[in-house]
C-alpha positions as CSV (number, residue, x, y, z in Angstrom):
1,M,1.9,-0.4,-16.7
2,N,5.4,-1.3,-15.5
3,Y,8.0,1.3,-14.4
4,K,11.1,1.3,-16.5
5,G,10.4,-2.2,-17.7
6,N,10.5,-3.5,-14.1
7,D,7.9,-6.2,-13.8
8,K,7.8,-5.8,-10.0
9,I,6.5,-2.3,-10.1
10,H,2.9,-1.9,-11.3
11,I,1.5,1.6,-12.1
12,L,-2.3,1.0,-12.2
13,E,-4.3,2.5,-15.0
14,H,-8.1,2.5,-14.4
15,P,-10.8,5.1,-15.0
16,L,-12.2,4.8,-11.5
17,I,-8.8,5.3,-9.9
18,S,-8.1,8.3,-12.1
19,H,-11.4,9.9,-11.2
20,K,-10.9,9.3,-7.4
21,L,-7.3,10.6,-7.6
22,A,-8.6,13.9,-9.0
23,I,-10.7,14.2,-5.9
24,L,-7.8,13.5,-3.6
25,R,-5.5,16.0,-5.3
26,D,-8.0,18.8,-5.0
27,E,-7.0,21.2,-2.2
28,N,-10.6,21.9,-1.6
29,T,-11.5,18.3,-0.7
30,G,-12.5,18.1,2.9
31,T,-11.2,15.6,5.5
32,R,-14.3,13.4,5.5
33,E,-14.4,13.0,1.7
34,F,-10.6,12.6,1.5
35,R,-10.6,9.8,4.0
36,T,-13.4,8.0,2.2
37,V,-11.7,8.3,-1.2
38,V,-8.4,7.0,0.2
39,S,-10.2,3.9,1.5
40,E,-11.9,3.4,-1.9
41,I,-8.7,3.7,-3.9
42,S,-7.0,1.3,-1.4
43,S,-9.8,-1.3,-2.2
44,L,-9.2,-0.8,-6.0
45,I,-5.4,-1.3,-5.5
46,T,-6.0,-4.4,-3.4
47,Y,-8.1,-5.9,-6.2
48,E,-5.0,-5.6,-8.5
49,A,-2.4,-6.6,-5.9
50,T,-4.3,-9.9,-5.1
51,R,-4.8,-10.8,-8.8
52,H,-2.2,-13.6,-8.7
53,M,-3.1,-15.1,-5.4
54,P,-3.2,-18.9,-5.7
55,T,-6.5,-20.7,-5.5
56,R,-7.8,-24.3,-5.1
57,E,-10.9,-25.9,-6.4
58,V,-13.8,-26.8,-4.0
59,E,-17.4,-28.0,-4.5
60,V,-20.2,-25.8,-3.3
61,T,-23.8,-26.9,-3.1
62,T,-26.1,-24.3,-4.6
63,P,-30.0,-24.3,-4.5
64,C,-29.8,-25.8,-8.0
65,G,-26.9,-28.2,-7.8
66,V,-23.2,-28.4,-7.2
67,A,-20.7,-25.8,-8.4
68,K,-17.0,-26.2,-8.8
69,C,-15.5,-23.0,-7.3
70,Q,-12.1,-21.5,-6.6
71,V,-11.1,-20.3,-3.1
72,L,-7.9,-18.8,-2.0
73,A,-5.2,-21.4,-1.3
74,G,-2.1,-19.3,-0.4
75,K,-0.7,-18.3,2.9
76,K,-2.7,-16.1,5.3
77,V,-2.2,-12.3,4.8
78,A,-1.1,-9.5,7.1
79,I,-1.3,-5.8,6.2
80,V,1.2,-3.4,7.8
81,P,0.3,0.3,7.6
82,I,3.2,2.7,8.1
83,L,2.0,5.1,10.8
84,R,0.2,7.4,10.6
85,A,-0.9,7.9,7.0
86,G,-1.0,4.2,6.2
87,L,-3.9,3.8,8.7
88,G,-6.1,5.6,6.2
89,M,-5.7,2.6,3.8
90,V,-6.5,-0.2,6.3
91,D,-10.3,-0.2,6.0
92,G,-10.2,-0.3,2.2
93,V,-7.9,-3.3,2.2
94,L,-9.8,-5.1,4.9
95,S,-13.1,-4.7,3.0
96,L,-11.6,-7.2,0.5
97,L,-9.4,-9.2,2.9
98,P,-11.4,-9.2,6.1
99,T,-9.4,-12.1,7.7
100,A,-6.1,-10.4,7.3
101,K,-4.2,-9.5,10.5
102,V,-2.9,-6.0,11.0
103,G,0.6,-5.1,12.2
104,H,1.8,-1.5,12.7
105,V,5.2,0.2,12.1
106,G,5.7,3.8,13.2
107,L,8.2,5.9,11.3
108,Y,8.7,9.6,10.9
109,R,10.9,11.4,8.5
110,D,13.6,13.6,10.1
111,P,13.0,17.1,8.7
112,E,16.7,17.7,8.5
113,T,18.1,14.5,7.0
114,L,14.8,13.2,5.5
115,E,15.8,9.8,6.9
116,P,13.3,7.5,8.6
117,V,13.2,7.2,12.4
118,E,11.4,4.2,14.0
119,Y,9.2,5.0,17.1
120,Y,6.8,2.0,17.2
121,C,6.6,-1.6,15.8
122,K,4.0,-4.2,16.7
123,M,3.3,-7.3,14.6
124,P,1.1,-10.4,14.8
125,A,2.9,-13.3,16.5
126,D,2.8,-15.4,13.2
127,I,3.9,-12.6,10.9
128,S,6.7,-14.6,9.4
129,E,4.2,-17.2,8.2
130,R,2.0,-14.6,6.4
131,D,2.1,-12.8,3.0
132,V,2.7,-9.1,4.0
133,I,1.3,-6.0,2.3
134,I,2.8,-2.7,3.5
135,L,0.6,0.3,3.2
136,D,1.6,3.9,2.8
137,P,-0.3,6.5,0.7
138,M,2.8,8.3,-0.5
139,L,6.1,6.9,-1.7
140,A,8.3,9.9,-1.7
141,T,12.0,9.5,-0.9
142,G,11.6,5.8,-0.3
143,G,13.4,6.0,3.0
144,S,10.4,5.0,5.2
145,A,9.3,2.3,2.8
146,T,12.7,0.6,2.4
147,A,13.1,0.7,6.2
148,A,9.6,-0.9,6.7
149,I,10.4,-3.6,4.2
150,Q,13.6,-4.4,6.0
151,F,11.8,-4.6,9.3
152,M,9.5,-7.3,7.7
153,K,12.4,-9.2,6.4
154,D,14.1,-9.1,9.8
155,Y,10.9,-10.7,11.1
156,G,11.4,-13.5,8.7
157,C,8.8,-12.5,6.1
158,R,9.6,-13.7,2.6
159,N,6.6,-12.6,0.5
160,I,6.3,-8.8,0.8
161,A,4.3,-6.4,-1.4
162,M,3.8,-2.7,-1.1
163,M,0.8,-0.5,-1.9
164,N,0.9,3.2,-2.4
165,I,-1.5,5.7,-3.8
166,I,1.0,8.2,-5.3
167,A,4.7,7.6,-5.9
168,A,7.7,9.7,-7.0
169,P,10.3,8.2,-9.4
170,E,12.9,8.7,-6.7
171,G,11.0,6.5,-4.2
172,L,10.5,3.7,-6.8
173,D,14.1,3.8,-7.7
174,V,15.1,3.3,-4.0
175,I,12.8,0.3,-3.5
176,A,14.0,-1.3,-6.8
177,R,17.6,-0.8,-5.7
178,D,17.2,-1.9,-2.1
179,H,14.5,-4.6,-2.4
180,P,14.2,-5.8,-6.0
181,D,12.2,-8.8,-4.8
182,V,9.2,-6.7,-3.5
183,E,6.1,-6.1,-5.7
184,I,4.9,-2.5,-5.7
185,Y,1.4,-1.4,-6.6
186,V,0.9,2.3,-7.2
187,A,-2.2,4.2,-8.3
188,A,-0.2,7.1,-9.8
189,L,3.3,8.0,-10.7
190,D,4.0,11.7,-10.3
191,D,6.8,13.9,-11.6
192,H,9.4,14.5,-8.9
193,L,10.2,15.6,-5.3
194,N,10.6,19.2,-4.3
195,E,13.3,20.6,-2.1
196,H,11.3,19.5,1.0
197,G,10.9,15.9,-0.1
198,Y,7.2,16.3,-1.0
199,I,5.8,14.7,-4.2
200,V,4.9,17.1,-7.0
201,P,2.1,17.6,-8.0
202,G,1.1,15.1,-5.3
203,L,-1.7,15.9,-2.9
204,G,0.0,17.5,0.1
205,D,0.6,15.8,3.4
206,A,-1.6,12.7,3.3
207,G,-1.6,12.2,7.1
208,D,-2.7,15.7,7.8
209,R,-5.5,15.5,5.2
210,I,-6.7,12.1,6.4
211,F,-6.8,13.1,10.1
212,G,-7.6,16.8,9.7
213,T,-4.5,18.0,11.5
214,K,-3.7,20.8,9.2
């Protein structure tokens, strides 16, 4: 499903995703299970986000003959989790894209202004030659996401996508406004942000629940 008719924003609809989201949202879900389910949902989103990757034909010898097969033909991929919560999605993505390189961008949201503040950025040397997928479980105000996308563009990256587990309309509107060229894949679209900038109904603080820090 597209958001407001925007063919760059994909809200995924799948029974497995819906089931696993119910587990994530439950305040009684413990850290170990929460972490596992974040990884599983990330794999499911990756499946959709890579649906249109270009392929080329090769011949493979099987025990019974020769098969014409399709293998990936596009650029190499890099995934860039936004620290710290984005780290929880890395293993799920790498389970399907094991050769992807991993960059890191550290941002935190100023509690007063709700604006993103950068504290760390480390990328593969060839990042500008790779298709980039930015990872962050929650797309709330959109401030951190739009800043991370701009970092990637400043590095020379031209093909950028973003993967989120839960998004608020406010965050999607910010990305659509600031970066209309970026594809966004979201497992669930929630209702709104509260006065503290948290997604409602959401699932709480994803980083705290992934790492057991609350």
